[in-house]
N, C-alpha and C positions, 0 to 999 in steps of 0.2 A: 925723637926716637920711640919714644915712649906713645906718641899719635901713631907711625910708623907700626907699633906693636900691636895696639887698638887695631888697629883698620886690619892688621894679617889677622888677627884673633876673628874678628866678625867675621873678615871673608871665608875663615875654617870654618866658624860656627854656621855660615851660610850655608857651606859644601856640606857637612855632618848634616844641615837639619834634610837640605835637597837629597843626599845619602840615603839617608834613615825614611826619607819619605818615599823613593823608590824601591828602599827595602821593604816596606809594608807591602807595597804595591804589590811588589814581586811573589809576599808571600801570600797577599789577597788571591790573586791571581793564581798559585799553587795552588790552595786550597779550595779554590771552585775548579779547577782541572781536574785534581785529586776526587771531589765529589761527582762530576761529570764522567769521569773512566769509570767511577765506583756503579755508580749508574746504569752506564753501557755494559759492565761485566756484569751485571747482573742482569738486566734484559738479554745478553747472549746465553749467561748461566741459564736463566727458563727457558730460551729458545731452546737452547742443546737438547735439556731434558727433554721437552716435549717431542724433539723429533726423534729422541732415542726411544721413547714413547713409543710414538707412532711406529719407529721402525720395528721395534719390537713384536708388538699389534700385527704389522704388515708378515712377519716371519710367523707368527704363530698360525695366522690366516691364510699361508703358503702349505703351510706345514700340515694344516689338515684339510687343504683343500688337493694336496700330493696324496696326502691318505686317502679321500674320496677316490680319485681317480686313479690310483691303486687298485682298490675294491672293487670299479667300475671294470676294470679292466683285465679282472680275475673271472668277474662273471660273465664280462664279456665273452672269453674263453671257453669260461664252464656252457653258456648258450651255445656257440660253435659247435664245442662236440658233441652236444643232447641232439643240436638239430643234424649234425653229420651222421650220428647212428640213426635217428628216426628218417633220414633219407634212405639209409641202407635198408631199416625195414620195409618203407613203403617200396623200397625196389623189389626187395624178394616177394612183397605181400604181391606187388603188381605182378609177376611174373607167374604166382602161384592162381593169381585171378584167370591171367591169359591161359595159362593152363588148364584149369579147372574151365573157364568159359568154352575153349578151343574143344578139348572133349566133349562139353555137353551138345556141342554144334553136329558133332560127328554123330550123338546117339539120337536127334531129329529133335534137338534147340532145347532139350531138358536133361537140368544134369542132375542123377539122382547116385547117391550113395553107394557104394558096391553092395552093401549088405540089404538094399533096400530091394534090391531085383528080383522079380519073382523066378523062380528056377522051372 
């Protein structure tokens, strides 16, 4: 019976050693996994920060370009208004030139102001 008890104790000790080895291996694997996960989390965090900075930079660039576009649209509207005014002025001046030139033809090809004519 004593031999059977010793054999059983030896068997239990072997199982305990095997279980302890498995537990150490699991702890080592867990530590390695945690270290790897920490490296991945840090890498993802850095990538997310870089992406956020790039997005912010793009947002600022879009805002700047939007403001420039707004200014150009305002400038275009002002230039179109100026062109329209100058077109009206040109139309009036052309009418005056045609009227004066037509009057000069009736007077023999020369147009003299009314107060220059000899009486």
